[in-house]
C-alpha positions as CSV (number, residue, x, y, z in Angstrom):
1,X,158.7,-23.4,91.6
2,X,158.0,-21.0,89.1
3,X,161.5,-20.4,88.6
4,X,162.7,-23.8,89.3
5,X,160.7,-24.7,86.2
6,X,162.0,-21.6,84.1
7,X,165.8,-22.9,85.1
8,X,164.8,-26.5,84.2
9,X,163.2,-25.4,80.8
10,X,166.4,-23.1,79.9
11,X,168.7,-26.4,80.6
12,X,166.5,-28.6,78.6
13,X,166.5,-25.9,76.1
14,X,170.7,-25.5,76.1
15,X,170.9,-29.3,76.2
16,X,168.5,-29.8,73.2
17,X,170.2,-27.1,71.2
18,X,173.5,-28.7,72.6
19,X,172.2,-31.9,70.8
20,X,171.1,-30.5,67.3
21,X,174.3,-28.5,67.4
22,X,176.5,-31.5,67.7
23,X,174.1,-33.7,65.2
24,X,174.6,-30.5,63.0
25,X,178.6,-30.6,63.2
26,X,178.6,-34.5,62.7
27,X,176.7,-34.0,60.1
28,X,179.4,-31.8,58.4
29,X,182.4,-33.5,59.4
30,X,181.3,-37.3,59.0
31,X,181.9,-38.5,55.5
32,X,180.4,-42.0,54.7
33,X,182.2,-43.6,51.4
34,X,180.5,-45.6,49.0
35,X,181.4,-48.9,47.7
36,X,181.8,-47.3,44.2
37,X,183.6,-44.2,45.4
38,X,186.7,-43.0,46.7
39,X,187.0,-40.3,49.6
40,X,189.9,-38.1,49.6
41,X,190.6,-35.7,52.7
42,X,192.9,-33.3,51.5
43,X,195.5,-31.6,53.9
44,X,196.6,-34.1,56.1
45,X,199.2,-37.1,55.9
46,X,202.7,-37.3,54.5
47,X,201.5,-36.7,51.0
48,X,199.2,-33.7,52.3
49,X,196.2,-36.5,51.7
50,X,194.4,-39.3,52.7
51,X,192.3,-41.8,51.1
52,X,189.2,-43.8,52.7
53,X,187.5,-46.6,50.4
54,X,184.5,-47.5,52.2
55,X,183.5,-47.3,55.6
56,X,183.5,-43.2,57.0
57,X,185.5,-40.9,58.1
58,X,185.8,-37.8,60.2
59,X,187.2,-34.4,58.6
60,X,189.1,-31.8,60.6
61,X,187.4,-28.7,61.0
62,X,189.3,-26.0,59.3
63,X,192.1,-28.1,58.2
64,X,190.9,-30.6,55.6
65,X,188.6,-30.6,52.5
66,X,187.1,-33.9,50.9
67,X,186.5,-34.8,47.4
68,X,185.0,-38.0,46.0
69,X,186.3,-39.9,43.0
70,X,183.8,-41.3,41.1
71,X,185.0,-45.5,40.7
72,X,182.1,-46.7,38.2
73,X,182.6,-47.5,34.8
74,X,182.7,-45.0,32.0
75,X,182.0,-45.9,28.8
76,X,183.8,-44.6,25.8
77,X,183.1,-44.7,21.9
78,X,186.4,-45.1,20.6
79,X,186.4,-44.0,16.7
80,X,189.6,-43.8,14.6
81,X,189.4,-43.1,10.4
82,X,192.0,-43.5,8.2
83,X,194.3,-45.6,10.3
84,X,196.9,-47.1,8.2
85,X,197.2,-50.9,9.2
86,X,200.5,-52.9,8.3
87,X,200.5,-53.1,4.6
88,X,199.6,-49.5,4.1
89,X,195.7,-49.8,3.8
90,X,193.8,-47.2,5.4
91,X,191.4,-48.4,8.1
92,X,188.2,-47.2,9.8
93,X,187.5,-48.7,13.2
94,X,184.6,-48.6,15.7
95,X,184.7,-50.0,19.0
96,X,183.4,-49.6,22.7
97,X,185.6,-49.1,26.1
98,X,184.6,-49.8,29.4
99,X,187.1,-47.4,31.6
100,X,187.4,-46.7,35.2
101,X,189.5,-44.9,37.8
102,X,191.2,-47.8,39.3
103,X,190.6,-48.0,43.5
104,X,193.8,-49.8,43.7
105,X,197.6,-48.3,44.9
106,X,199.4,-47.5,43.2
107,X,197.5,-46.4,40.4
108,X,194.8,-44.4,42.9
109,X,197.5,-42.3,43.8
110,X,198.3,-41.3,40.4
111,X,194.4,-40.7,39.7
112,X,194.6,-38.6,42.4
113,X,196.9,-36.4,41.6
114,X,195.7,-36.3,38.2
115,X,192.2,-36.5,38.3
116,X,191.2,-35.2,41.4
117,X,188.5,-32.3,41.2
118,X,188.1,-32.8,37.2
119,X,184.7,-33.6,35.7
120,X,183.8,-36.8,34.4
121,X,183.3,-35.5,30.7
122,X,187.2,-34.4,30.8
123,X,188.2,-37.6,32.2
124,X,186.2,-39.5,29.3
125,X,188.0,-37.3,27.2
126,X,191.3,-37.9,28.0
127,X,190.9,-41.6,28.4
128,X,189.4,-41.5,24.5
129,X,192.3,-39.5,23.3
130,X,194.7,-42.1,25.1
131,X,192.6,-45.3,23.8
132,X,192.4,-43.4,20.0
133,X,196.4,-43.5,20.2
134,X,196.8,-46.3,21.5
135,X,194.4,-47.9,18.5
136,X,196.2,-46.6,16.0
137,X,199.7,-47.9,17.1
138,X,198.0,-51.2,17.3
139,X,196.6,-51.0,13.8
140,X,200.2,-50.2,12.7
141,X,201.1,-53.3,13.7
142,X,198.4,-55.6,12.4
143,X,197.4,-56.2,8.7
144,X,193.9,-55.8,7.7
145,X,193.3,-59.7,7.7
146,X,194.3,-60.1,11.3
147,X,192.2,-57.0,12.3
148,X,189.4,-58.6,10.4
149,X,189.4,-62.1,11.1
150,X,190.8,-62.0,14.7
151,X,188.9,-59.3,16.6
152,X,189.9,-60.9,19.9
153,X,193.4,-61.1,19.2
154,X,193.3,-57.3,18.3
155,X,191.4,-56.1,21.1
156,X,193.9,-58.1,23.4
157,X,196.4,-56.3,22.0
158,X,195.0,-52.8,22.5
159,X,194.7,-53.7,26.1
160,X,198.0,-54.6,26.5
161,X,199.1,-51.0,24.9
162,X,196.8,-49.2,26.4
163,X,196.7,-50.6,30.0
164,X,200.0,-48.7,30.7
165,X,199.3,-45.4,29.4
166,X,195.6,-45.4,31.3
167,X,197.6,-46.9,34.3
168,X,199.8,-43.4,34.3
169,X,196.2,-41.7,34.5
170,X,195.0,-43.5,37.5
171,X,192.8,-45.3,34.9
172,X,191.7,-49.2,34.4
173,X,190.5,-50.6,31.3
174,X,188.1,-53.2,32.1
175,X,187.0,-54.2,28.3
176,X,187.4,-53.2,24.9
177,X,185.1,-54.4,22.0
178,X,185.7,-54.0,18.3
179,X,182.6,-53.4,16.5
180,X,183.5,-52.4,13.3
181,X,186.1,-52.6,10.8
182,X,186.3,-51.2,7.3
183,X,188.0,-49.3,4.7
184,X,187.3,-46.9,2.1
185,X,189.2,-48.9,-1.1
186,X,186.8,-51.9,-0.3
187,X,189.8,-54.0,0.5
188,X,188.2,-55.6,3.2
189,X,185.0,-56.3,1.5
190,X,187.1,-58.1,-1.1
191,X,188.5,-60.3,1.8
192,X,185.1,-60.3,3.4
193,X,184.0,-61.6,-0.3
194,X,187.0,-64.1,-0.7
195,X,186.6,-65.4,3.2
196,X,182.6,-65.5,2.3
197,X,183.5,-67.8,-0.8
198,X,186.0,-70.0,1.6
199,X,183.2,-70.1,4.4
200,X,181.1,-71.3,1.6
201,X,183.1,-73.9,-0.3
202,X,184.1,-75.1,3.7
203,X,180.3,-75.0,4.3
204,X,179.7,-77.0,1.3
205,X,182.6,-79.2,2.1
206,X,181.5,-79.9,5.5
207,X,178.1,-80.4,4.2
208,X,179.1,-82.9,1.8
209,X,181.3,-84.6,4.3
210,X,178.5,-84.6,6.9
211,X,176.1,-86.3,4.2
212,X,179.1,-88.6,3.0
213,X,179.4,-89.3,6.7
214,X,175.6,-89.8,7.0
215,X,175.6,-91.9,4.1
216,X,178.3,-93.8,5.4
217,X,176.5,-94.4,9.1
218,X,173.3,-95.4,7.3
219,X,175.3,-97.9,5.2
220,X,177.2,-99.3,8.2
221,X,173.6,-99.5,10.1
222,X,172.1,-101.2,7.1
223,X,175.4,-103.3,7.1
224,X,175.3,-104.1,11.1
225,X,171.4,-104.4,10.5
226,X,172.4,-107.1,7.4
227,X,175.4,-108.9,9.7
228,X,172.8,-109.3,12.3
229,X,170.1,-110.7,10.0
230,X,172.8,-112.8,8.7
231,X,173.6,-113.9,11.7
232,X,170.0,-114.8,13.1
233,X,169.5,-116.5,9.7
234,X,172.9,-118.1,10.0
235,X,171.8,-119.5,13.6
236,X,168.7,-120.6,12.5
237,X,170.2,-122.4,9.4
238,X,172.6,-124.1,12.1
239,X,169.6,-125.1,14.1
240,X,168.0,-126.5,11.6
241,X,170.8,-128.5,10.2
242,X,172.0,-129.7,13.9
243,X,168.2,-130.9,14.2
244,X,168.5,-132.6,10.7
245,X,171.5,-134.3,11.6
246,X,169.8,-135.2,14.8
247,X,166.6,-136.6,12.9
248,X,169.6,-138.3,10.6
249,X,170.9,-139.7,13.0
250,X,167.8,-141.1,14.7
251,X,166.8,-142.0,11.3
252,X,170.0,-143.9,10.7
253,X,169.8,-145.6,13.8
254,X,166.5,-146.6,12.5
255,X,167.2,-147.7,9.2
256,X,170.5,-149.3,10.6
257,X,168.2,-151.4,12.7
258,X,166.2,-152.0,9.7
259,X,169.2,-153.0,7.6
260,X,170.5,-155.1,10.6
261,X,167.2,-156.8,10.6
262,X,167.0,-157.4,6.7
263,X,170.8,-158.5,6.6
264,X,169.7,-161.3,9.3
265,X,166.4,-162.4,7.6
266,X,169.1,-162.4,4.6
267,X,171.6,-164.5,6.3
268,X,169.2,-166.7,7.8
269,X,167.3,-166.9,4.6
270,X,171.2,-167.6,3.1
271,X,171.9,-170.2,5.6
272,X,168.1,-171.9,4.9
273,X,169.4,-171.7,1.2
274,X,173.0,-173.0,1.8
275,X,171.5,-175.9,4.1
276,X,169.0,-176.4,1.5
277,X,171.5,-176.4,-1.4
278,X,174.2,-178.5,0.9
279,X,171.4,-181.1,0.4
280,X,170.5,-180.4,-2.8
281,X,174.4,-180.5,-3.6
282,X,174.4,-184.5,-2.0
283,X,171.2,-185.3,-3.5
284,X,172.7,-184.3,-7.0
285,X,176.0,-186.2,-5.4
286,X,174.0,-189.6,-4.9
287,X,172.4,-188.7,-8.0
288,X,175.6,-188.5,-9.9
289,X,177.1,-191.5,-8.0
290,X,174.0,-193.6,-8.9
291,X,173.2,-192.3,-12.6
292,X,177.2,-191.6,-13.8
293,X,179.8,-192.9,-11.5
294,X,177.8,-196.4,-10.8
295,X,177.7,-197.2,-14.3
296,X,180.8,-195.5,-15.3
297,X,182.7,-198.2,-12.4
298,X,180.6,-200.9,-14.3
299,X,181.8,-199.8,-17.7
300,X,184.9,-199.3,-16.7
301,X,185.0,-202.8,-14.9
302,X,183.6,-204.3,-18.0
303,X,186.3,-202.5,-20.4
304,X,189.0,-203.9,-18.0
305,X,187.5,-207.1,-18.0
306,X,187.2,-207.0,-22.0
307,X,190.9,-205.3,-22.0
308,X,192.4,-208.1,-20.3
309,X,190.3,-210.5,-22.4
310,X,191.5,-209.0,-25.7
311,X,195.1,-208.8,-23.8
312,X,195.0,-212.2,-23.2
313,X,193.9,-213.1,-26.8
314,X,196.8,-210.9,-28.0
315,X,199.0,-212.3,-25.9
316,X,198.2,-215.6,-27.0
317,X,198.5,-214.7,-30.6
318,X,201.9,-213.0,-29.6
319,X,202.7,-216.5,-28.2
320,X,201.5,-218.4,-31.0
321,X,203.3,-215.8,-33.5
322,X,206.4,-216.1,-31.2
323,X,206.5,-219.9,-31.8
324,X,205.7,-219.6,-35.6
325,X,208.3,-217.1,-36.2
326,X,210.4,-219.3,-34.0
327,X,209.7,-222.4,-36.2
328,X,210.5,-219.9,-39.5
329,X,213.8,-218.9,-37.8
330,X,214.6,-222.7,-37.3
331,X,213.3,-223.5,-41.2
332,X,215.5,-220.4,-42.4
333,X,218.5,-221.6,-40.5
334,X,218.0,-225.0,-41.9
335,X,217.6,-223.9,-45.0
336,X,220.9,-221.5,-45.5
337,X,221.7,-218.8,-47.8
338,X,218.9,-219.9,-50.4
339,X,216.3,-219.3,-47.3
340,X,215.8,-215.4,-48.2
341,X,215.1,-215.8,-52.1
342,X,213.2,-219.2,-51.1
343,X,211.1,-216.4,-49.0
344,X,211.1,-213.6,-51.3
345,X,209.8,-216.0,-54.0
346,X,206.8,-217.3,-52.1
347,X,206.0,-213.8,-51.2
348,X,206.7,-212.3,-54.9
349,X,203.2,-212.4,-56.0
350,X,201.9,-210.4,-52.9
351,X,205.1,-207.7,-53.4
352,X,204.2,-207.3,-57.0
353,X,200.4,-206.7,-56.4
354,X,201.3,-204.0,-53.7
355,X,203.7,-202.6,-56.3
356,X,201.0,-202.3,-59.1
357,X,198.7,-201.0,-56.6
358,X,200.7,-198.0,-56.4
359,X,201.8,-197.3,-59.3
360,X,198.5,-196.9,-60.9
361,X,197.6,-197.2,-64.9
362,X,201.1,-199.0,-64.9
363,X,200.8,-202.3,-66.3
364,X,202.9,-205.4,-65.6
365,X,202.8,-207.7,-68.1
366,X,205.7,-210.5,-66.2
367,X,208.1,-210.2,-64.0
368,X,211.7,-212.0,-64.8
369,X,213.9,-213.3,-62.6
370,X,217.7,-212.5,-62.9
371,X,220.7,-214.8,-62.5
372,X,223.4,-214.7,-60.6
373,X,225.4,-212.1,-62.2
374,X,228.9,-212.5,-63.6
375,X,230.7,-210.6,-61.3
376,X,230.0,-213.4,-59.1
377,X,227.7,-212.0,-57.1
378,X,224.8,-213.7,-55.6
379,X,221.2,-213.7,-56.4
380,X,220.6,-212.4,-52.8
381,X,222.6,-209.4,-53.2
382,X,220.8,-208.7,-56.3
383,X,217.6,-209.1,-55.0
384,X,218.7,-206.8,-52.1
385,X,219.9,-204.2,-54.8
386,X,216.9,-204.5,-56.8
387,X,214.9,-203.5,-53.9
388,X,216.9,-200.5,-53.0
389,X,216.4,-199.4,-56.6
390,X,212.6,-200.0,-56.2
391,X,212.9,-198.0,-52.8
392,X,214.7,-195.0,-54.7
393,X,212.9,-194.7,-57.7
394,X,209.2,-195.8,-56.6
395,X,209.3,-194.8,-53.1
396,X,208.1,-198.4,-52.4
397,X,209.7,-200.3,-49.3
398,X,209.4,-203.7,-50.4
399,X,210.6,-205.2,-47.4
400,X,208.0,-203.4,-45.2
401,X,205.3,-204.4,-47.8
402,X,206.8,-208.2,-47.1
403,X,206.3,-207.9,-43.8
404,X,202.8,-206.3,-43.9
405,X,201.4,-209.1,-46.2
406,X,202.8,-211.5,-43.8
407,X,201.2,-209.9,-40.6
408,X,204.6,-209.8,-38.9
409,X,206.2,-206.6,-37.5
410,X,209.9,-206.0,-38.5
411,X,211.3,-205.7,-34.5
412,X,209.0,-209.2,-34.4
413,X,211.3,-210.8,-37.6
414,X,214.3,-209.2,-36.1
415,X,213.9,-210.3,-32.6
416,X,216.1,-213.2,-31.2
């Protein structure tokens, strides 16, 4: 029993030792790759090495060796002094770059060939030299104004310029920040002062514009408020006017009805007045007929009767005168040529009286009848001549005077 136990003990010890030896061997041959590194197994492969990025790998004992490449960022301060820019102005530039070993092919192969087994400080120095050289090259392409005003464009150009050179080393430029750009001659300061003045001017202009815009907005707000107020007042005024129109229409209807009533009353009154006036006219007409027309008719009829009486008298007198004249004509015709002379002698006293009354202060002592002239004319002819001479000298129409004295008109005498 003791020998068997001893044998089992030995076998157990050998098993434990084998396990421990296997674990130690695995620990020495198994390599685990972290996410921020690359394992390079040298000694095998077509290129003489193989790369493991992430995961794990076994090293072939006695044939392969394993190296690690750190892929973490390297912060590099880049300082360039008296680097001439475009235009001949020397500039001093300070910047910070983030550089790392590129973990992708083909740049990773370049890193394995150039940076394997190098210390991190050496890698940083190499990258810094490349960046400073690229920085000077970029500065020679830009004016101081461009470098000072647009640092983002400056860094972009630097990234484009440096990326090719760093890729050859197996490095990758993640970021490049320009922290400071200045010169020893004060050129950038003058530009800065100019820019500051322009900025101040622009800020003041912007402030003035903002103030003007604020004033304009305030005026527009006040205008809108005033327009709204005017609109409200207008609506109120329209409502009042409409109410007044309705009231006026109502009052108009009432006034129209009232006026119609008054007009009807006036019409009725006028009709009553017309009836009264018609009655008054009838009364006046009857009164006029009684007071004026009837007496006038009576006077007219009396006048007609009186005129008829006078006309009858005149007719009778005319008839008598006609008879007398007819008798005189008969006597005149019986007397012959001397009838006219006899008639004149009978009327001579009356004629002379009429003649004397027309002459005035003339005194006639006597009237002498001339005898018949020697020339053989008759006394009647002489009398006619005398009558014409008296008519021409004194304007006395002797026959008319005789007719007036006799009370007989000439036409009555001359009538047959």
